C-alpha positions, -999 to +999 in steps of 0.1 A: -535-567-488-523-530-484-496-527-459-478-562-468-440-556-473-424-577-500-400-591-473-432-604-453-444-622-487-410-638-492-409-649-456-444-660-459-436-681-487-403-697-473-429-710-440-454-725-470-427-739-491-407-752-466-379-735-488-354-713-463-322-723-475-320-704-513-336-671-504-329-658-538-347-685-555-381-675-533-377-637-537-374-646-579-403-665-573-426-639-552-412-608-578-427-631-605-460-641-590-462-599-580-455-591-619-479-612-630-509-602-605-499-566-616-501-573-652-538-583-651-549-550-646-546-517-660-540-498-628-553-465-643-550-446-608-514-452-614-515-435-643-518-399-634-496-370-617-514-358-584-500-337-556-510-339-522-502-319-493-486-339-461-482-309-438-507-282-429-496-250-440-481-225-412-510-199-404-490-178-374-457-173-358-425-164-368-393-177-387-359-168-383-341-179-410-304-172-417-282-187-447 
């Protein structure tokens, strides 16, 4: 399920339910369903603060910086 966007869930729900004219209601139901699913677990890995590096450090080269 990783990688599914909220808007994709809304679009799929509209197709399944054939309710395409009131997107706000479909969005609310999808949001409620996600809140229910997320409330079933503790998700302990989200309770920590972790840092990770996204870009490798520079090891060689020169830099010119102006103010």
